[in-house]
PAGU-571751 format. One line per 3 residues: number of its first residue (from 1); their letters; for each residue x, z, y of N, C-alpha, C. Coordinates in nm, 3 decimals. Example, Ala and Ser with C-alpha at 12.3 -4.5 7.8 and 13.67 -1.06 7.14 Angstrom:
BEGIN
1) as) 1.319,0.780,-0.569,1.230,0.780,-0.450,1.320,0.780,-0.330 | 1.285,0.708,-0.225,1.367,0.714,-0.106,1.290,0.787,0.003 $
//
This chain:
BEGIN
1) xxx) -4.902,-0.432,-3.883,-4.953,-0.384,-3.748,-4.960,-0.259,-3.700 | -5.094,-0.314,-3.732,-5.207,-0.227,-3.722,-5.193,-0.076,-3.782 | -5.126,-0.036,-3.908,-5.112,0.054,-3.947,-4.987,0.137,-3.878 $
4) xxx) -4.878,0.043,-3.868,-4.743,0.113,-3.743,-4.843,0.198,-3.617 | -4.917,0.108,-3.562,-4.969,0.151,-3.433,-5.066,0.278,-3.443 | -5.148,0.295,-3.563,-5.181,0.410,-3.590,-5.140,0.538,-3.635 $
7) xxx) -5.014,0.501,-3.710,-4.927,0.573,-3.719,-4.863,0.642,-3.605 | -4.800,0.579,-3.546,-4.757,0.625,-3.407,-4.843,0.736,-3.302 | -4.973,0.664,-3.356,-5.096,0.691,-3.240,-5.117,0.859,-3.276 $
10) xxx) -5.118,0.881,-3.431,-5.149,0.983,-3.490,-5.016,1.146,-3.466 | -4.925,1.036,-3.507,-4.817,1.138,-3.453,-4.791,1.180,-3.282 | -4.795,1.092,-3.210,-4.835,1.142,-3.066,-4.912,1.270,-3.080 $
13) xxx) -5.049,1.206,-3.102,-5.175,1.322,-3.091,-5.112,1.441,-3.162 | -5.043,1.447,-3.267,-5.054,1.553,-3.288,-4.939,1.655,-3.312 | -4.842,1.585,-3.161,-4.700,1.662,-3.080,-4.742,1.792,-3.042 $
16) xxx) -4.697,1.823,-2.964,-4.690,1.952,-2.891,-4.826,1.951,-2.781 | -4.883,1.963,-2.802,-5.007,1.985,-2.746,-5.026,1.804,-2.661 | -4.988,1.695,-2.716,-4.966,1.534,-2.666,-4.933,1.554,-2.539 $
19) xxx) -4.800,1.630,-2.494,-4.766,1.648,-2.372,-4.620,1.565,-2.341 | -4.674,1.568,-2.171,-4.546,1.444,-2.155,-4.510,1.534,-2.007 | -4.369,1.542,-1.933,-4.368,1.565,-1.836,-4.306,1.473,-1.771 $
22) xxx) -4.342,1.423,-1.621,-4.288,1.334,-1.504,-4.230,1.402,-1.442 | -4.128,1.355,-1.376,-4.010,1.426,-1.331,-3.976,1.324,-1.216 | -3.950,1.374,-1.053,-3.933,1.304,-0.933,-3.833,1.397,-0.828 $
25) xxx) -3.719,1.347,-0.798,-3.619,1.446,-0.691,-3.517,1.326,-0.655 | -3.393,1.371,-0.601,-3.309,1.349,-0.559,-3.184,1.369,-0.647 | -3.041,1.271,-0.584,-2.962,1.269,-0.682,-2.843,1.231,-0.604 $
28) xxx) -2.718,1.291,-0.594,-2.584,1.279,-0.597,-2.492,1.206,-0.687 | -2.416,1.131,-0.685,-2.314,1.080,-0.762,-2.175,1.070,-0.669 | -2.097,1.110,-0.759,-1.939,1.125,-0.727,-1.845,1.058,-0.843 $
31) xxx) -1.770,0.922,-0.789,-1.676,0.845,-0.884,-1.533,0.923,-0.876 | -1.494,0.912,-1.020,-1.372,0.953,-1.017,-1.286,0.872,-0.931 | -1.199,0.956,-0.862,-1.094,0.882,-0.787,-1.134,0.773,-0.662 $
34) xxx) -1.278,0.768,-0.639,-1.329,0.715,-0.504,-1.377,0.824,-0.401 | -1.343,0.798,-0.314,-1.413,0.942,-0.162,-1.509,0.893,-0.132 | -1.581,0.983,-0.114,-1.721,0.977,-0.058,-1.840,1.001,-0.214 $
37) xxx) -1.961,1.023,-0.154,-2.058,1.027,-0.241,-2.161,0.927,-0.215 | -2.228,0.884,-0.333,-2.354,0.797,-0.320,-2.479,0.932,-0.329 | -2.584,0.870,-0.238,-2.732,0.936,-0.231,-2.822,0.877,-0.290 $
40) xxx) -2.896,0.926,-0.365,-3.005,0.877,-0.424,-3.170,0.901,-0.476 | -3.237,0.850,-0.564,-3.383,0.920,-0.580,-3.371,0.900,-0.739 | -3.462,0.974,-0.804,-3.473,0.944,-0.981,-3.585,0.976,-0.973 $
43) xxx) -3.619,0.885,-1.081,-3.809,0.897,-1.131,-3.770,0.922,-1.311 | -3.870,1.053,-1.361,-3.792,1.032,-1.516,-3.940,1.084,-1.604 | -3.963,1.080,-1.723,-4.058,1.075,-1.812,-3.965,1.212,-1.929 $
46) xxx) -4.020,1.276,-1.981,-3.961,1.391,-2.060,-4.064,1.420,-2.196 | -4.048,1.408,-2.294,-4.140,1.425,-2.421,-4.134,1.505,-2.508 | -4.181,1.658,-2.518,-4.113,1.729,-2.630,-4.163,1.713,-2.752 $
49) xxx) -4.045,1.760,-2.828,-4.095,1.713,-3.005,-4.124,1.847,-3.046 | -4.045,1.950,-2.961,-4.083,2.116,-3.031,-4.062,2.177,-2.908 | -4.093,2.281,-2.870,-4.056,2.384,-2.796,-3.920,2.401,-2.755 $
52) xxx) -3.843,2.352,-2.813,-3.688,2.346,-2.798,-3.597,2.253,-2.788 | -3.707,2.116,-2.798,-3.601,1.973,-2.802,-3.693,1.844,-2.725 | -3.634,1.799,-2.684,-3.683,1.667,-2.647,-3.671,1.580,-2.596 $
55) xxx) -3.698,1.433,-2.568,-3.642,1.320,-2.541,-3.696,1.290,-2.431 | -3.585,1.233,-2.290,-3.609,1.201,-2.160,-3.549,1.039,-2.144 | -3.631,0.998,-2.051,-3.551,0.881,-1.952,-3.567,0.916,-1.871 $
58) xxx) -3.521,0.826,-1.769,-3.501,0.828,-1.605,-3.430,0.699,-1.568 | -3.459,0.650,-1.428,-3.402,0.564,-1.334,-3.390,0.616,-1.215 | -3.288,0.592,-1.173,-3.209,0.644,-1.044,-3.149,0.502,-0.948 $
61) xxx) -3.173,0.517,-0.845,-3.133,0.474,-0.748,-3.037,0.523,-0.686 | -2.917,0.447,-0.658,-2.802,0.512,-0.542,-2.805,0.411,-0.453 | -2.789,0.472,-0.320,-2.848,0.366,-0.181,-2.681,0.353,-0.163 $
64) xxx) -2.705,0.220,-0.072,-2.553,0.122,-0.096,-2.458,0.189,-0.033 | -2.329,0.196,-0.039,-2.227,0.236,0.061,-2.107,0.194,0.056 | -2.031,0.198,0.123,-1.932,0.124,0.173,-1.792,0.159,0.119 $
67) xxx) -1.714,0.077,0.074,-1.572,0.133,0.030,-1.483,0.210,0.129 | -1.371,0.286,0.117,-1.322,0.332,0.162,-1.191,0.229,0.238 | -1.147,0.140,0.162,-1.054,0.072,0.153,-1.126,-0.102,0.222 $
70) xxx) -1.007,-0.134,0.286,-1.065,-0.306,0.332,-0.992,-0.399,0.230 | -1.026,-0.509,0.248,-0.956,-0.635,0.173,-0.967,-0.736,0.286 | -0.872,-0.804,0.231,-0.819,-0.914,0.307,-0.866,-1.067,0.224 $
73) xxx) -0.981,-1.142,0.268,-1.003,-1.271,0.232,-0.977,-1.400,0.312 | -0.959,-1.503,0.280,-0.883,-1.616,0.298,-1.027,-1.725,0.366 | -0.999,-1.721,0.484,-1.086,-1.841,0.544,-1.037,-1.997,0.570 $
76) xxx) -1.102,-2.092,0.544,-1.091,-2.227,0.530,-1.129,-2.281,0.652 | -1.023,-2.368,0.754,-1.057,-2.422,0.848,-1.159,-2.606,0.835 | -1.258,-2.586,0.906,-1.356,-2.702,0.862,-1.284,-2.865,0.840 $
79) xxx) -1.168,-2.848,0.852,-1.039,-2.992,0.867,-0.987,-2.990,0.738 | -0.996,-2.839,0.633,-0.957,-2.844,0.524,-0.811,-2.830,0.533 | -0.726,-2.779,0.662,-0.597,-2.792,0.699,-0.564,-2.618,0.699 $
82) xxx) -0.603,-2.584,0.804,-0.619,-2.487,0.867,-0.682,-2.329,0.789 | -0.560,-2.236,0.778,-0.604,-2.088,0.705,-0.622,-2.015,0.818 | -0.673,-1.854,0.784,-0.684,-1.787,0.838,-0.731,-1.646,0.760 $
85) xxx) -0.738,-1.519,0.795,-0.773,-1.420,0.717,-0.883,-1.345,0.747 | -0.941,-1.256,0.695,-1.054,-1.158,0.771,-1.063,-1.034,0.674 | -1.082,-0.941,0.741,-1.051,-0.823,0.696,-1.244,-0.779,0.676 $
88) xxx) -1.255,-0.749,0.538,-1.392,-0.701,0.472,-1.376,-0.571,0.386 | -1.507,-0.500,0.408,-1.516,-0.375,0.320,-1.640,-0.398,0.217 | -1.616,-0.409,0.118,-1.713,-0.429,-0.014,-1.835,-0.307,0.042 $
91) xxx) -1.925,-0.307,-0.013,-2.079,-0.240,-0.026,-2.120,-0.267,-0.156 | -2.148,-0.162,-0.244,-2.218,-0.138,-0.362,-2.301,-0.030,-0.373 | -2.439,-0.044,-0.441,-2.545,0.003,-0.469,-2.559,0.024,-0.622 $
94) xxx) -2.631,0.128,-0.680,-2.609,0.147,-0.848,-2.769,0.145,-0.868 | -2.839,0.076,-0.950,-2.963,0.130,-1.034,-2.926,0.173,-1.193 | -2.972,0.283,-1.212,-2.944,0.332,-1.367,-3.024,0.331,-1.453 $
97) xxx) -3.048,0.309,-1.544,-3.136,0.354,-1.651,-3.063,0.445,-1.753 | -3.157,0.556,-1.794,-3.037,0.652,-1.866,-3.156,0.722,-2.002 | -3.130,0.747,-2.122,-3.210,0.790,-2.182,-3.113,0.886,-2.266 $
100) xxx) -3.185,0.979,-2.343,-3.120,1.082,-2.402,-3.216,1.218,-2.487 | -3.119,1.322,-2.521,-3.231,1.422,-2.624,-3.198,1.536,-2.552 | -3.216,1.662,-2.561,-3.196,1.766,-2.444,-3.249,1.880,-2.569 $
103) xxx) -3.211,1.991,-2.544,-3.207,2.131,-2.636,-3.222,2.202,-2.546 | -3.326,2.305,-2.570,-3.338,2.385,-2.480,-3.305,2.558,-2.524 | -3.272,2.647,-2.472,-3.254,2.777,-2.483,-3.329,2.855,-2.389 $
106) xxx) -3.346,2.966,-2.431,-3.441,3.044,-2.351,-3.594,3.041,-2.378 | -3.626,3.017,-2.271,-3.790,3.035,-2.263,-3.828,2.887,-2.371 | -3.761,2.822,-2.336,-3.829,2.665,-2.381,-3.857,2.581,-2.278 $
109) xxx) -3.917,2.506,-2.326,-3.952,2.356,-2.241,-4.014,2.378,-2.131 | -4.154,2.461,-2.135,-4.286,2.433,-2.032,-4.297,2.589,-2.023 | -4.212,2.692,-2.054,-4.208,2.816,-1.961,-4.101,2.917,-1.922 $
112) xxx) -4.113,2.941,-1.794,-4.012,3.040,-1.804,-3.847,2.951,-1.744 | -3.776,3.043,-1.756,-3.624,3.012,-1.734,-3.599,2.932,-1.853 | -3.522,2.849,-1.862,-3.452,2.786,-1.959,-3.324,2.726,-1.933 $
115) xxx) -3.183,2.724,-1.983,-3.075,2.623,-1.941,-3.116,2.500,-2.076 | -3.084,2.411,-2.064,-3.033,2.260,-2.149,-2.975,2.194,-2.139 | -2.943,2.137,-2.272,-2.810,1.990,-2.259,-2.840,1.910,-2.354 $
118) xxx) -2.745,1.800,-2.354,-2.769,1.679,-2.463,-2.713,1.599,-2.436 | -2.708,1.467,-2.506,-2.649,1.341,-2.492,-2.726,1.230,-2.408 | -2.685,1.148,-2.346,-2.744,1.022,-2.298,-2.679,0.889,-2.324 $
121) xxx) -2.706,0.791,-2.297,-2.679,0.673,-2.283,-2.710,0.641,-2.147 | -2.629,0.529,-2.058,-2.695,0.448,-1.988,-2.662,0.313,-1.952 | -2.742,0.253,-1.861,-2.731,0.105,-1.832,-2.676,0.097,-1.667 $
124) xxx) -2.583,0.070,-1.596,-2.570,0.064,-1.449,-2.557,-0.030,-1.406 | -2.622,-0.089,-1.312,-2.641,-0.220,-1.271,-2.610,-0.165,-1.074 | -2.479,-0.231,-1.060,-2.413,-0.231,-0.932,-2.452,-0.380,-0.879 $
127) xxx) -2.499,-0.348,-0.771,-2.491,-0.480,-0.678,-2.364,-0.478,-0.564 | -2.296,-0.544,-0.561,-2.211,-0.546,-0.477,-2.209,-0.669,-0.339 | -2.176,-0.645,-0.242,-2.197,-0.751,-0.115,-2.072,-0.762,-0.005 $
130) xxx) -2.025,-0.862,0.024,-1.917,-0.861,0.164,-2.004,-0.757,0.263 | -1.889,-0.720,0.320,-1.961,-0.654,0.485,-1.839,-0.723,0.547 | -1.829,-0.830,0.604,-1.747,-0.885,0.666,-1.770,-0.864,0.818 $
133) xxx) -1.679,-0.823,0.891,-1.650,-0.855,1.031,-1.692,-0.957,1.100 | -1.739,-1.004,1.232,-1.757,-1.132,1.257,-1.640,-1.233,1.265 | -1.685,-1.381,1.208,-1.585,-1.455,1.236,-1.620,-1.582,1.263 $
136) xxx) -1.523,-1.685,1.322,-1.619,-1.819,1.359,-1.632,-1.926,1.257 | -1.746,-1.877,1.232,-1.845,-1.923,1.111,-1.881,-2.088,1.182 | -1.846,-2.118,1.259,-1.866,-2.294,1.299,-1.733,-2.399,1.293 $
139) xxx) -1.640,-2.321,1.289,-1.496,-2.373,1.240,-1.406,-2.329,1.118 | -1.481,-2.233,1.048,-1.446,-2.171,0.921,-1.548,-2.148,0.812 | -1.485,-2.176,0.701,-1.593,-2.070,0.579,-1.498,-1.979,0.503 $
142) xxx) -1.541,-1.885,0.421,-1.491,-1.817,0.344,-1.446,-1.854,0.224 | -1.327,-1.875,0.155,-1.267,-1.929,0.039,-1.364,-1.906,-0.026 | -1.370,-1.967,-0.159,-1.470,-1.952,-0.274,-1.429,-1.860,-0.374 $
145) xxx) -1.315,-1.880,-0.360,-1.245,-1.725,-0.429,-1.262,-1.630,-0.399 | -1.297,-1.593,-0.268,-1.326,-1.467,-0.227,-1.467,-1.421,-0.230 | -1.535,-1.531,-0.225,-1.688,-1.525,-0.239,-1.724,-1.389,-0.347 $
148) xxx) -1.750,-1.271,-0.334,-1.769,-1.179,-0.446,-1.906,-1.118,-0.418 | -1.990,-1.171,-0.346,-2.133,-1.086,-0.374,-2.180,-1.118,-0.510 | -2.222,-1.006,-0.576,-2.289,-1.025,-0.699,-2.317,-0.903,-0.771 $
151) xxx) -2.285,-0.883,-0.882,-2.346,-0.760,-0.974,-2.247,-0.721,-1.117 | -2.232,-0.625,-1.125,-2.193,-0.548,-1.267,-2.270,-0.481,-1.309 | -2.271,-0.497,-1.454,-2.338,-0.468,-1.563,-2.262,-0.394,-1.623 $
154) xxx) -2.301,-0.235,-1.644,-2.196,-0.123,-1.712,-2.278,-0.065,-1.826 | -2.233,-0.017,-1.912,-2.278,0.030,-2.037,-2.184,0.176,-2.061 | -2.270,0.280,-2.065,-2.211,0.410,-2.022,-2.312,0.513,-2.148 $
157) xxx) -2.185,0.636,-2.167,-2.245,0.750,-2.281,-2.178,0.884,-2.223 | -2.240,0.969,-2.191,-2.203,1.093,-2.124,-2.315,1.205,-2.234 | -2.280,1.290,-2.118,-2.349,1.421,-2.148,-2.416,1.489,-2.041 $
160) xxx) -2.541,1.561,-2.026,-2.640,1.632,-1.964,-2.673,1.748,-1.999 | -2.680,1.839,-1.901,-2.710,1.945,-1.877,-2.759,2.063,-1.750 | -2.873,2.163,-1.782,-2.871,2.224,-1.640,-2.979,2.302,-1.703 $
163) xxx) -3.053,2.347,-1.582,-3.115,2.494,-1.589,-3.246,2.415,-1.521 | -3.358,2.516,-1.577,-3.486,2.493,-1.509,-3.582,2.616,-1.477 | -3.684,2.623,-1.444,-3.751,2.704,-1.409,-3.904,2.701,-1.425 $
166) xxx) -4.000,2.685,-1.495,-4.158,2.631,-1.486,-4.255,2.747,-1.411 | -4.303,2.724,-1.312,-4.395,2.785,-1.224,-4.486,2.762,-1.267 | -4.593,2.858,-1.330,-4.770,2.848,-1.382,-4.823,2.761,-1.255 $
169) xxx) -4.892,2.680,-1.322,-4.966,2.601,-1.214,-4.899,2.494,-1.072 | -4.796,2.500,-1.100,-4.731,2.456,-1.008,-4.647,2.323,-1.052 | -4.581,2.352,-1.161,-4.489,2.297,-1.211,-4.333,2.324,-1.225 $
172) xxx) -4.225,2.267,-1.298,-4.105,2.301,-1.362,-3.985,2.268,-1.234 | -3.925,2.340,-1.186,-3.814,2.300,-1.111,-3.713,2.293,-1.140 | -3.608,2.159,-1.140,-3.484,2.166,-1.259,-3.356,2.111,-1.170 $
175) xxx) -3.233,2.141,-1.212,-3.161,2.091,-1.139,-3.043,2.110,-1.304 | -3.009,1.963,-1.286,-2.901,1.942,-1.362,-2.803,1.832,-1.334 | -2.694,1.823,-1.422,-2.545,1.779,-1.425,-2.542,1.666,-1.571 $
178) xxx) -2.483,1.548,-1.473,-2.461,1.460,-1.598,-2.314,1.386,-1.587 | -2.235,1.391,-1.671,-2.072,1.325,-1.683,-2.115,1.197,-1.804 | -2.045,1.079,-1.715,-2.058,0.984,-1.794,-1.935,0.895,-1.791 $
181) xxx) -1.940,0.801,-1.877,-1.794,0.762,-1.898,-1.888,0.589,-1.940 | -1.821,0.463,-1.855,-1.844,0.357,-1.882,-1.779,0.261,-2.005 | -1.795,0.252,-2.119,-1.765,0.211,-2.210,-1.684,0.055,-2.203 $
184) xxx) -1.790,-0.034,-2.136,-1.770,-0.152,-2.116,-1.866,-0.228,-1.991 | -1.794,-0.329,-1.926,-1.874,-0.387,-1.808,-1.878,-0.508,-1.799 | -1.979,-0.608,-1.745,-2.003,-0.722,-1.755,-2.031,-0.783,-1.579 $
187) xxx) -1.924,-0.835,-1.548,-1.947,-0.899,-1.401,-2.012,-0.984,-1.394 | -2.079,-1.038,-1.275,-2.129,-1.194,-1.246,-2.019,-1.285,-1.235 | -1.913,-1.256,-1.191,-1.802,-1.314,-1.198,-1.703,-1.221,-1.167 $
190) xxx) -1.556,-1.261,-1.201,-1.444,-1.161,-1.223,-1.405,-1.113,-1.041 | -1.416,-1.186,-0.981,-1.386,-1.225,-0.849,-1.450,-1.035,-0.797 | -1.561,-1.042,-0.843,-1.679,-0.949,-0.783,-1.610,-0.800,-0.829 $
193) xxx) -1.570,-0.796,-0.960,-1.514,-0.652,-1.050,-1.380,-0.678,-0.995 | -1.277,-0.763,-0.972,-1.150,-0.708,-0.901,-1.173,-0.641,-0.753 | -1.296,-0.706,-0.663,-1.257,-0.658,-0.526,-1.301,-0.525,-0.508 $
196) xxx) -1.440,-0.479,-0.643,-1.440,-0.302,-0.640,-1.333,-0.240,-0.676 | -1.258,-0.266,-0.807,-1.116,-0.226,-0.843,-1.027,-0.189,-0.743 | -0.999,-0.271,-0.652,-0.894,-0.344,-0.547,-0.958,-0.193,-0.440 $
199) xxx) -1.069,-0.235,-0.419,-1.079,-0.124,-0.290,-1.158,0.004,-0.326 | -1.133,0.049,-0.455,-1.136,0.180,-0.487,-1.294,0.205,-0.464 | -1.395,0.144,-0.522,-1.550,0.179,-0.496,-1.595,0.191,-0.646 $
202) xxx) -1.546,0.147,-0.775,-1.562,0.159,-0.903,-1.445,0.239,-0.989 | -1.520,0.319,-1.113,-1.427,0.347,-1.205,-1.530,0.385,-1.283 | -1.439,0.405,-1.404,-1.551,0.438,-1.542,-1.605,0.542,-1.583 $
205) xxx) -1.522,0.652,-1.480,-1.560,0.798,-1.493,-1.677,0.859,-1.395 | -1.813,0.908,-1.408,-1.883,0.935,-1.294,-1.954,1.045,-1.314 | -1.980,1.093,-1.202,-2.033,1.261,-1.214,-2.159,1.283,-1.108 $
208) xxx) -2.271,1.297,-1.177,-2.392,1.284,-1.111,-2.488,1.407,-1.107 | -2.526,1.466,-0.980,-2.604,1.613,-0.983,-2.747,1.564,-0.971 | -2.864,1.589,-1.007,-2.988,1.593,-0.993,-3.068,1.728,-0.982 $
211) xxx) -3.143,1.727,-0.875,-3.225,1.822,-0.813,-3.363,1.769,-0.811 | -3.497,1.827,-0.900,-3.635,1.785,-0.857,-3.729,1.863,-0.915 | -3.855,1.783,-0.941,-3.961,1.908,-0.981,-4.024,1.789,-1.070 $
214) xxx) -4.106,1.874,-1.203,-4.103,1.815,-1.333,-4.284,1.875,-1.349 | -4.379,1.772,-1.383,-4.540,1.802,-1.378,-4.552,1.773,-1.526 | -4.605,1.857,-1.588,-4.617,1.846,-1.716,-4.794,1.812,-1.738 $
217) xxx) -4.814,1.709,-1.788,-4.953,1.663,-1.837,-4.980,1.678,-1.968 | -5.093,1.690,-1.994,-5.163,1.762,-2.102,-5.263,1.632,-2.185 | -5.284,1.646,-2.265,-5.398,1.530,-2.292,-5.426,1.554,-2.449 $
//
């Protein structure tokens, strides 16, 4: 085990100036078939293997927003015999963990103008909540079959590409675009998945735009 750690340490120290880039910025996300745009923030790291290639990781949080379509849920009276309905609008946010590789053209990783592109894998965690209108909660409860507060875990793959400009002694300004497709999903309960799908708040195809600044650290 000690030998493995030593080999990794030597490999890192002998890399491109033992360099790592730390990035921060904002982002927007659009989902195919879903009206509106999510807004959020991201934080990432990028490690060059040489001047033309790198590996990157990024965590993004998209703030909660409501569906365009409402749903009807059932209310059950405390007597067990009285029923009513309630209009609700689901809300959902997303935390996205992603990583992949990048290939640079132009001036390379840390100098001047460059374009870059590569592949990415992603893990999306969607938090879903009911957005209820007021109702008589003293005499009614929401039917448990419609209690769709929960989460959805998604695994996606995609492509990432963008442009950057490195400013000496300041940092690197970048803008990039990611298109991703969710291969499979696991909801906390099926009713959660059904709710966001019916309300058109979720889809497998997603597009994200990121704008930020990267600061390179040498040691």
